[in-house]
Residue, then its C-alpha position, 0 to 999 in steps of 0.5 A: x635679496x635681489x633677483x637680478x644677476x650679480x652682473x646686473x647688480x654691479x651694473x645698477x650699483x655703478x649707475x647709482x654711485x657713478x664710480x666703480x669704487x662706490x659700487x665695490x663698497x656697496x657690493x662688498x667686492x673689489x673694484x677689479x671684481x666689479x670691472x670684471x662683472x661689467x666686462x662680462x655683461x658687455x661681452x654678453x650683450x655685445x655692447x658698451x654700457x658706460x663711458x668714463x668721464x671726469x665726472x664718473x661713469x656715464x651710461x651710453x644709450x644702450x646702458x640707459x635702456x638696460x637700466x630702465x629694464x633693471x628698474x622695471x625688474x626691481x619694481x616687480x621684485x617685491x611682489x614676486x619675492x613676497x609670493x615666493x617666500x610666503x610674504x615673510x620678507x619684503x624688500x626695501x625700495x629706494x626712489x630718487x627724486x630731483x628738482x629745483x631747491x625751492x620747490x623741493x624744500x617747500x613742496x616735494x619733500x613735505x608732500x612725499x615724506x609722509x608716504x614712508x609711514x604708509x610704505x614702510x620699505x620706501x626709502x627716499x633720496x631727495x636731490x636738490x638740483x638747480x642746474x639744467x641737468x635734471x632731464x639728463x639725470x632722468x635719461x641716464x637713470x641716475x634719478x627716477x623722477x625729475x621736476x623739469x620744464x614741460x618743454x624738456x619732457x620727451x615723448x617716451x616719458x610720462x609726466x604731469x603738470x605741477x603748480x607753477x613756481x611764482x617768481x619775484x624780482x628782489x633787491x636790497x631795501x637800500x634801493x628804496x625809491x630808485x626806479x627799477x629801470x635805473x637799477x637794471x641798467x646800473x646793477x648786475x644780475x645775480x643767478x645760480x650759474x651761467x645756465x640759469x635763465x629764470x631772471x632773464x625769462x622774468x625780464x623778457x616777460x616784462x619787456x625789460x631784458x634789453x636794458x640789463x648789463x651783460x655780465x652777471x654774478x653767480x651763487x648757487x645757494x639760496x642763502x648766499x643769494x639772499x645775502x648778496x641781494x640784501x647787501x646791494x651787490x645785485x638783484x635777481x629772482x627768488x620764488x615767492x616761498x623763498x622770498x616771503x620771510x625776507x620780505x616780511x622782515x625787511x631784509x629784501x625788497x620786491x622790485x618791479x612793483x612786486x610783479x610776479x612771473x610764473x614758471x611752468x613745471x612738470x614732473x617726469x618719469x619713464x613709464x613702468x610696465x606695472x607702476x608699483x603702488x608706492x610709485x603711483x602714490x608719489x606721483x599723486x602726492x607731488x602737486 
C-alpha cells in the first residue's frame, strides 16, 4: 500500500527502472498508461520531469526535486500507515546503496546486511559501481546513499567520512628484481575505464607520474584485472583488501616497495525531514 497518488507512483517507478517498460511491469499497467500518468503529472506541475536518452529516462532538475519529495513522503509512510491501520500492517522499504566494488564487498555489504534482522521490512539493493557516476546517481535519485570522494559532496547533501581505502601498486611476480621505474617506463597501466584516476593519483603521490606511458589497458572487473596483472600484461592499483590473498599466494607482487596510498571516501545522502530509524542505523553501520 502506498499513500502516493497513482501519478507519483508511476513517477517513482520510472526513476527506479529508468524505463517506461520497467515501470509498467512493476505497476501492472500498460506503457501507455504509465506515459499518461507522467504527462498528467507534468501538466499539473507545469514542468518537464524526464529527459529521454539512450541510457533511459533521466530526471531533470525539477524531477530530482520531486523525487526527493517522494523519498521524504515514503519515509513518513510506514509510521503513518501503522497509526492509521492500528499497526496491523507494515510497509517494505527498499534502500539503494552504491559504491566502489572493493569497499562494497569488503565493508559495506557485511556491515549493512545484519540490519535486516533488526528491520524486518528493510530491503537492500547494493550497487557495485567503479565508475565516476555515483554522485550523479545520488543527485538523480537513482540511489539513496553513495560512497564518493569527499570533494564531490555538494553543500545540500549530508555526509560522513569513512575509513580511507588503502591502495597498493601490483604487478606480475615474473617481474621480481626489476626496478619499479623501469616497469612504469616500459609497461602499460591497467585501469577500470578511462575515467579511473586512482593509479594516476597513486603515482603522483610518489612523484612518479611523469615517467609512465600515456596509453592504458582497461578492464572493469577485479578478477580480470588480477589475471592481467598476474600474467604480466600491465600493472596497476588494487585495494589492500582485494590484493591481500593474491599477494599471499604469490599470484601478484607488490611494486614500489609495497608503498601504500590512502584514498579518502565519504558516505553521502540527501537530508531527510525526519530520518527514519532504519536509515540512521545504515549511516551508523557504514564505517
